Each structure stands twice: as structure tokens, then as C-alpha cells.
N, C-alpha and C positions, 0 to 999 in steps of 0.2 A: 478394523474399519479401513477400507481402502477407497472410499469415495463412493458417491451415488452414481449408478450407471445413468447415462443420458439417453432417454428414449424419446424420440421426436413425437410431437403431437400427431394424432390420426389425421389423415389427410382431410377428412371431412371437417373435423374441428379447425384445422388450420385454414381451410377454405372459408369457413364462417367466420373466423377472426380476421382475416384480411379483407373481407367485405366490409368491415367497419372502417376502413380506410380508403380515402380517395386516391385512385391511381396506383394502388398496390399491386393489382393484377391478380392473376390465378396461380397458385403454387405449382411449381414443377418439381423441385427437389427441396429436401430439408435435411441438413447434415449437422450433427453435432460439432460445436467448436470447443476445443480444449483450452478455454479461457475461463479464470476465475475459480475459486475454491468454495465460494459461498452459494452462487446460483448456477443456473444452466443457461447455455447459449447455443443458438442454432444459426447456421447459414441458410437463408432461405432464398432460393432462386424462383422468380415468378415470370409471368408473361411481360412484366414491366421492368424487371431488373433485379438486383440482389439487395438483401436486406439482412439485418442482424435482429434476431428474435430472442429476447431475453426472458426467461421463465424464473420467477421469484419463488424460491422454495425454502430457503434458510430461515429459521424461526426468527432470528435477530434482525433480519433485513426484509422479510415479507410483510410486515405491518403496513397497512395502506397509508398511514400518516408518514411513515418513514420513507416509503417509496415516493409520496407526493412531494416531500421536502427535497428528495434528490432531484426529481424532475424540475421543480421550480428552479433550483440552484443552477443546474446545467443549462437550462433554457436561458436563464438570466445571463449566465457567462457568455453564451453564444451571442446574445444581444450586445454585449460589450466587445464583440470581436475576437474573443478567444477561441483557440482550437479545441473544442469540447465536444464529446459525443453526446448529443441530446435526443431524446425521444420524439417521435413523430406524433402529432395529434391525429385522432381519428376524425371522422365527419362531424362529431359533435364537440370537438376540441379536447376530449379526453386523452391522456397519455397512458393510461393503464386499462387494459382489457381483462375481465375475469372470465375464466373458462376452466370448468372441471375442478374447481376449487382452488385454483392458482391464478396469480396475477401475471400478465404478460405485457411487454413493452416492445414496440417495434422501432428500430433505429435504421437510418441509412447505412449501407454497407461502405465502410472506409477502407480503401486500399492503403496498405502501408506494412511497415515491418518494425520489429522491436530492435533498438540498438543499445548495447551494453556501453557503459561509461568509458571502457577502454577503447572503444571506436571513436569516441567524440574528441575533436580538437579542443584547444583552449578556447577558441572562438565559440564553437558549439557549446562548450560547458558554460560560457558566459551566457548564452542565449537560453540554456536550460534554467540557470538561476533566475533570469529575468521572466521567464514564463511562470516558474512557480510563484515568484513574488507578485506577479500580475494576477495569478489565481487568488492568491490570498487576499490582495487588495480588492479584487473583484467580488469575492465572497462577502467581504465586509459591506460591500455596497448592495448586493442583491439579496442578502439574507437578513433576518431580523437580529436584534442584539442576542448574544449567546444567553441562554437561561441562567440564572444565578447558580442553580444547583449542579451545573455542568462546568463551572469554572475552576473548581479546586481539583488539583492533580497531585496527589501524594507521591512521594519518592519512594523507591523500593525499600522494604524493611530487610536488613541483612539477617536478622534472626529468623525470619521466615525462609529466607534463601538457603540458610544452613540446613533448616529441616527438609527442604526440597532436595538439596544435594544428597542428603542421607538416603532419602527415598528413591532417588533416581539411581544412586550407586548400588543399591540392593537389587534394582530391577536389571541393571546392566550386568552385574555379576552373575545373576541367575539365568540370563539369557542364553539360550542354547538353539542351534549350534553357535558358539562364540566365533566371531569373525573380526575383521580389521576394524570395522566401524565400532565394535564394542570396546576394543583396545583404546581407540581413539576418544570415545566418550568417557571412559574411566579416567584416562590420563587428564582430559580437559576438566572434568569435575573436580579431581583432586587439585589440580593447578589453580582452578577458579576459587575454591575454598581458601587456599593460601593467599591468593590475591586480595580477597575480600577481607580476611583477617588483618592483612596488612594496611588496607585502605578504609577500613570501616569508619574511621573518624572523618572521612571526607564526604559522607553522606550529605547530599545537597538538601536544602529546605524545600518544602512543597511549592510547586508552581501555583500562583494565585491568579485571579481574574484579570489582572492588569496585562498579562501576556497571552491570555487565551483568545482564540477566535475560531471562525469556521475554517476547516481544512479539508483537503481531499481524503485524508486519512490512510492512504495506501499508494503513495506516489513512489513508483520505482518503475524500472525498465519494461516489465511486461504490461504495464498500464499506460504506456505512452507509444503511440505509433508514429512513425516517421515516414514521410513521403519524400525521398530524395534526401537532401540535407536539412529539411525543415520539419519540425513537429507538425503532424497532421491532425491528431486527436488525442486528448486525454480521455481514457476509458475507465470503466468500472468504478462508479462512485458509491459503491455499497458501504464504504466506511466513511462517508461524509459525516463530519461531527465536530464537536468543539474540543480543541486541544490547544496547548501552547504552540502558537504558529511557528515560531522559530525551530521548535523541536522537530517538526515535520521536515524542514529544510535540511537539518542536520542528518536525520534518519535516511532521507533520500540520497544525501551525498554518500553515507556510509554504505549504500547498496550500489549506487551507480558507479562510484570511484574506488571500489575495493578491488585489489588484485586477487584473482581467484585461487592462486597457487599459495601464497603466503600470508594473505589477510592485510597486507599493506594498503594504505590509502594514498591515492595519487594527489599529493598536497598541492601540486602546481595547478592542477585543473580545479581543485576545490577552492583555491584562492580566487580564480577567475569566476567560478560559479557563485561563491559567498558574496563577493563584492557586488555582483549583479543582482543577487536576491535582496541584499539590504537596501539597495537603491530603488528597486521596484516595489518592494514591500513596505518601504519606510520603517524598517527595523533597525534600531540603534545598535551599535557595536556591543554595548553592555548586555543587551538582550540576547544577542546571538552567542556571546561568550557563556553566559549562564545555561544557555540551551545545550551548548557543547558539553558542559560539564554533567547536566542531567542525563543527556543520552549516553555519555560514557558510563555513567553509574548504572543506568538501565541495562546497558550491555553486560555489565559484571554481574548483574542479578538475573538475567534472562536465560531461560532454558527451554523455550517453547518448542524447538525443533526436537529436542529429546523427549519432551512430554508427548508430542505427536507419535513418536517411534515407540516408546516404552510404555506409556500409559494408555494411549489411544490406538496403538498398533496400527498406525497410519504412516508408511514410510515415504510419503510424497515430499516431505521436506528434507530428507536425508542428505541430497547433494549440496544443500545450503549450509550444512553444519561445518564441515571443514574450514571454509574461508570465515564464516561468522565467528567461530570459536577462536580461530587465530587472530582475528581482528581485535578482540577484547584484550588479548595479551599484548599485541603490538601497540595498540591505542594507549594503554596504560604505560608502556615504556617510553612512548613518544608523545605524551600528553601535551607538553608545552608547545611542540611543533604543530600539533593539531589545532589548538587554540589559536595560534599565530596564524595559520592558514585561513581560519574562518574569520578572522578579525582584523587582519592587516589590509 
């Protein structure tokens, strides 16, 4: 599995779709956009300008109710003044068009670029924390209360992880031709098993409803566009859902502020980011500290990149594995310093 090829809609179909919108114009070009793993996207140029056309194809995100929830949330956040990519309504006020068995949504084209956390200054890191905090606070205003059945989030079971490690080790050792990635994967799996055995007694309790709320679900550099020095738009809301809110802040920091070569976190920037997040979201220090512990434990037990490579035969996440696997080891060694950066 290497991903689904992106084939643009036929010109006649695209023309018919755009006619549903006022001032969308007539299509001139339609080019696939390499953004997102779940659904498909196209840059559409028309006689009236440029647009982003999203096609919903992934089974877990193509449900009409799920799409409607995403669209209501993003339009609500725009109403609060947040930089969020929200769909355009058609002439009847609908934000989803059905065509050829698929759902489509039309968005304004947003100029911008992605920025890694290594590019951000301490001030920009603080603004990033404020932005995510305002998103969480805003979602609490525009979304209904989280359903009761979505508020419980169990921590990873190390016994299941040991079994998963054994399964992955067998696949890695059988992989041919064996390469440097296989060598690293085997080393990290053995290393992680030893770490888990050493720290199994530190398994955190399950997260309950008191810390759960609506979150973006996939907040990282590829889902945030910058225009100059300022965030222009948060995109790709396919993972909008109910999770422990502070855990999203910790996961985002572990992606934005990780050094790609050795897996270290930039704790100076995280300190600025976390202070701003706590203030904007109204999250107490104790809640963020517990979230840091749960995400650390999650990282010790998580092998999704290796599952993609060896079980799904999908190599798209391979470049993410070296820094992510190094981070788990570094974080364990520097646990106290990481907690301090998020909470001081």
C-alpha cells in the first residue's frame, strides 16, 4: 500500500460542482495537492480565482455527520476570529456537495507555507501556544458537550506492547533486502522493550472526562500555514474529536520542537509555548503535568510508523521514525526537565 493516486474530477463534473457556488467561476485547471493522508485535495484555478477542493474518501472521515461536525466547528471558530480554514457555503447554504458517490467541499485558497518549530523564535513559540489554547477554548464554545462515551481514554497496556514488539521484530528480521532502516528498527524495538520493562510500574491511570474536550486532533507543522511571521490558517480538521485537551498540546510540542537529528526537545521554546497555552486554554499546571506523563507513556508504547512500513507496506512515514524513536529514549532520560519545561 503506497497511498491512493489522486485523479482530479472530470472537467464536466468539476464545472457542474462549481456552478453550485456563487462567484466560483468556471474551472481552468485542477491540480492534485500533496496534503493529507486521509482524503484528497486539489488546487482549482477558475475564472474567478483559486480554491482548494477537498474530496472525502477515507471511510472514517467520509461519513456525512462527521463532515458536517467538522464544518460547523471550523465555521464557528472563524466566527470567533481564529485563523481556520473553513468551507464555503454554496448558493443554498450547504458546505458539502455530493458528486459521483463522494463528498466535496470548496475552500478559499490560502497562501502560506509550513514552518517547523526549529524556525520559530521564543516569541513565535509563545504565539503558537496561545493559538492552540484559543482553539481549545473556542471549540468548547462552538461545539456541544463531549458525548459521555467518548470521554474515557485508557493508557497503553505494556503487555500488548510486548506482543506487538515481538511481532514487529519478526517482520523486521525477515525483511529483504535488509537495509539501514531495518537495522535501526530492530535496535529501537529491543531498546524500547528494555525501557518498558524498566518503567512498566509508571503506567499512568486512564484519562477521564474531566480533562477531555474537543480538539483539532492532528495539530502539527503540516497542518498550520504561515503568512510571513503569523499563522494564516489551521487546516485539515479530519481528526476533530474528543481527547484529553492538554495531551494535544504536548503531542504538538513534541512534533514542532523536536530536533530532527537526535530527537531532543527544545525545552526553552516549549517553556514559552506551554505558558501561553495554559493561559489561553485555562488549563491548570497539574492537568498539563499529567498530560506530559501520559504522552511520554504513549510514546514508549507507540510503533505506528513501523506498523505502516512492515504491516501495511506503506513507507510514507519512514522519515519520521528516526527522530521519533530517538525522542522516546531522550524523553525518558530527561523526564524531569521536560515536566519542568511544560509546567514552570
